[in-house]
C-alpha positions, 0 to 999 in steps of 0.5 A, a space after each residue: 325755499 319750498 324745494 329745500 323744505 320738501 327735500 328735508 321732509 323726504 329725508 325725515 320720512 326716510 330716516 323714520 322708515 329706517 328706524 321703524 324697520 330696524 326696531 321691527 327686526 329687533 323685536 320680531 320673534 326669530 324664524 323657526 329653525 328647520 327640522 334637521 333630517 333624521 340621519 338614515 341610521 336613526 330613521 324609524 324602522 318598519 314594523 317588525 313582522 310578527 313571529 312565524 307561526 309554528 310549522 305544521 306538525 309532522 308525523 312522529 316516526 314510530 307513531 301510527 296514524 289513528 284510523 278514525 274510521 274504527 271509532 265512528 261509534 262509541 266503543 264498548 270496552 272490557 274493563 279489568 276491575 283490579 280491586 275485584 279481580 274480575 272483568 266487566 264491560 261498559 260503554 267507553 264514556 261511562 268508563 271515563 266518568 269513573 276515571 275522572 271522578 278518581 283522577 281529579 276531585 269531582 267537585 273541581 271546576 268544570 273546565 278542569 274536569 273537561 280537560 282531564 276528560 280529554 286527556 284520559 279518553 286519549 290515554 284510554 285509546 292509546 292503551 286499546 290501540 297498543 293492547 298493553 292491558 289486553 296482554 295483561 288481563 285480556 281486557 281493553 283497560 284496567 282500573 289499576 292506577 299502576 297499569 293505566 288510570 284510577 277508577 271510582 264510579 261511586 264518586 261520579 257526580 253531575 259535574 263529572 257527567 257534564 264534563 264527560 258529556 261536553 267532551 264526548 268523543 274528543 281525543 288529542 292528535 298530533 299530526 294524525 297520531 294519538 298523543 301520549 296524554 300523560 298527566 300529573 298532580 303538580 308539575 312544580 310550575 314547569 312541565 317536564 319533557 319526555 327525556 326527563 321523566 320517561 326516557 326509555 318508557 316512551 320510545 318515540 319523540 314527543 314534540 308536544 311535551 315542552 317545559 311550559 310554565 303555569 301557576 299551579 302553586 296558587 291552589 296546590 296544597 303546601 306539601 306538594 308545592 315544596 318538600 324535603 326528604 332524607 334518604 340514607 346514603 346507602 339506599 341512594 348508593 344502592 339505587 345508583 349501583 355505586 359502591 364507593 364513597 356515597 359523598 361522591 354522588 351528585 346530580 350530573 345533569 339536569 334537563 330543560 325544566 330543571 329536573 334531574 336527568 342523570 345522577 351518579 358517581 364514578 362510572 355509575 350513572 342513572 336516569 333521574 326518573 329511574 332513581 326516583 323509582 328506585 328510592 320510592 315515588 312517595 319519598 322523592 316526590 319529583 325529580 325537580 330537585 332544587 337541593 341535594 346535600 350529603 351529611 352524616 350518612 344521609 342525603 337531604 333533598 329539597 324539591 318542587 311539585 309531585 309526580 312525573 310533571 309531564 303533560 297536563 298538570 292537574 293543579 295547574 288546570 285547576 288554576 287556569 279554570 279558576 282564571 276563566 280558561 276553557 278546557 281547550 286552552 288548558 289542553 293546548 297549553 300542556 300539549 303543544 301543537 295538538 289537535 282536539 278531534 271528535 271521533 264519535 258524537 
């Protein structure tokens, strides 16, 4: 009897254990699923290496290397005073003060004035090295804006003096040669290339002129941000040398910045820069033309900016200075790949 009772107890315990195991199996949370391996094509790619730095600028064919030994000491320059029709002489930095005071508003932000000083000093050395003004007036430089740069010593103030002093002796070089540091008032928020504004006047390549963008409209006067012009069709045809139907005249090609590269009709084609010169710089404020329409014997133009648009944009420099940019940053934005070199202390 006792043996039979023990057997019964064992069977009951075994059945109980089986029931408990079954209930646990039903109630326990499922085991986490293994994370599937990422297919090879979906695996994270290694970080992309940063863009390569621009190659070292190479000397430009036709541009001589500047002999910096000639300018260890600040030069004294002879100046053609265009308004008086006479010659004068002064230290170069003194001359630059008068240039900055007229080429840019003397009460503008210091960093914009400093950028202008570097560009103007470089342009001055180019004129001296090339002898362009010497061939005209037997002097190093001229105060005629048409011949070189404007000049107004009576406008010089302490800010202008500080801008010139702070950049004393600094000029722009590209691969050892002087940069043709042309500048303009307002580039229409995108800079021009040499081919668009000086296709024949500058005979060598200018890799430092690129269609870089800015925000010069933020402070520029409305009349140079956008403009319109109405020019008689006969004058447009004459500027192109076309004798056919004026309505045939159109913009044939635009350059990298969107400026007129060629305009013409039939077998007549001229550079946009030559066309602007022929019809008048003050009428066609730039070649950044957004609309050209012929109606009732006239051509109607709409455009952006004022000036050749090459190099330093003065209103763009003003904006950058207001944003806290330094002169070096401003300069190197408008003249790509250049070096700022201090020639004399």
